[in-house]
C-alpha positions, 0 to 999 in steps of 0.5 A, a space after each residue: 207227840 213227845 214224851 217228857 217222863 223222867 227216867 227211873 234214874 233221874 227220879 232216884 237222884 232227885 229223891 236222894 237230893 231231897 233227902 240229903 238236903 233235908 238231913 243237911 238242913 236238920 243238922 244245920 238247925 241242930 248245930 245252930 241251936 247248940 251253938 246258940 245255947 253254948 254261947 249264951 252260957 259262955 257270955 256271962 263267964 266272959 263278962 265276969 272275967 272282964 268286970 
């Protein structure tokens, strides 16, 4: 009977990957929210300059 248990190193790397992806996803979400807010504020000023 074969044993397919993950080694502790593999589990640690897997946990690290999950945490890193979570942090990157949170940062990307915050960046998108920030840039959308900035772009929405900057847009009316650009429209006023064109008019």
